[in-house]
N, C-alpha and C positions, 0 to 999 in steps of 0.2 A: 171684812176688810177693815183695817185700822188706819186712820189718818196719822201721818208722821211729819212733824216739823223738820226732822232731820232730812227727809227726802224732799219736802216742800221748798227748803232753802235753795238747793241746786236747781230745782224745777223753776223757781221764780227767777233765778239768775239767768237761766237759759231763755226764759220768756223776755226778760229785759234785753238780752243780747239780740234776740230776733226783732223785737219791737224797735230797737234803736238802729237797726240796719248793720250792726256790727258783724252779724253772721246771717246767712240766708235761713229762711224757715226750713227746718228739717231736724234730723235725729243725730247729726254728726256729733260724736263725742259722748253719746249717752252712757257708754260703758265706763267712761271716766268719771261719771257722776255717781257711780256706785249703785246703779239700778239695773234691772234685768229687762225692762220693757219701758218704752216711752212712746207716748202719743202726743202729737202737736196739732194745733189748728190756729187759724186766725179768722176773725170775723165777729159779727155781733150776734152771738148765740146766747140763749139762756143756758144755764147749766143742764137742764133737762134736754134741750135740743141738741146740745153738743154730745152728751152721753148717748142719746138716741142715734145721732149721726155715726158715732164710732161703733155702736152695737150693730147697726145695719150694714156696716162695711164687713164683708166676709172675713178678711184677715184680722182686722182690729177686734171685731166682735168675739172671735175665737180666743184671742189673747186675753181680753178683759175677763172672759168667763173662766179662765184657767185657774183652778183652785190653788195652784202652786204660788200664785201672787197673793200675799196676805196683807201687804202694806202699800199705802198710796200717799203721794204728795202732789199737790197742785200748785202751780205758779202762774200768775197772770200779770201782764204788763201791757200798757197801751202805747202805741206809736205816737209820734208828734201829731199825726192826723186823727188820733182817737180810735184807731183800730186795735181791738184787744188781741193779744197773742197768748195762747194758752198752752201750757205744758203739763201733762199728767204722767208722772213717773210711778212705776210699780216695782216692788221688791218682794 
């Protein structure tokens, strides 16, 4: 899997929108961000904890392990209360 700033930019913007309350936490509009899969979360997770959380989820884990996705971009933003909102986009 290769990291992509091209994908990370829209992921970061989505995290900012969720953290600011502009939009609810979720996947709405991910297809407009030019990606094929999107995972979102909020909370104080380490990167390892968050990936493990997604891998342990039956639906998310299958998607992450799909070899069709070769590129990833990650965006993080904190709410006014300090809660991180994380978006991981795959292509």
